[in-house]
C-alpha angles and dihedrals in degrees: 000000000000128000119203125193121188126205141163101070122133147123117308135164121251110279093030133114140241131182115211121199129197117198117200132198128227136047099264097068091128091062092064128082107219132211144185120222130177137200123198123194113286093008137100123255108275136200117250110169141339136202134195121237093259092042090238094118126049131175129191139195110252090240092063103029108123092019103058131050128198120205141160139208105200093186086063096038088234138130124196139204115199109198120196134174090023119201130201088248089064089069108122147106107282119215130193118213137186127214133189089223142050116306112286135190090218117095091210089065095069125086105196133036136192124228094256135245127234121242117188120183116191123205 
């Protein structure tokens, strides 16, 4: 079992930055691919970014590529999402997830989920 706890969300103005963190329990963190998803009001949960267990492979949604960066520190059992040049359409609850596989854009491929952290971007 893996527990995931997100932090770092908040309210920022358009063009600003936030860094989300996801802390994981256990001693096998490096075995999991990690992903970030988000869900805005009235919309389905969507993939944002993913990273392999070693951190050597990353994948991004087209809507965030060039603005967001996913990274991980396996010694700290933590994955990060650096969000720059934020837009109002980035407003959503952001969820961290872990998968016993290569990173995938499909939510059904993830085994564990955090509770989510709210990101609000004002215009």
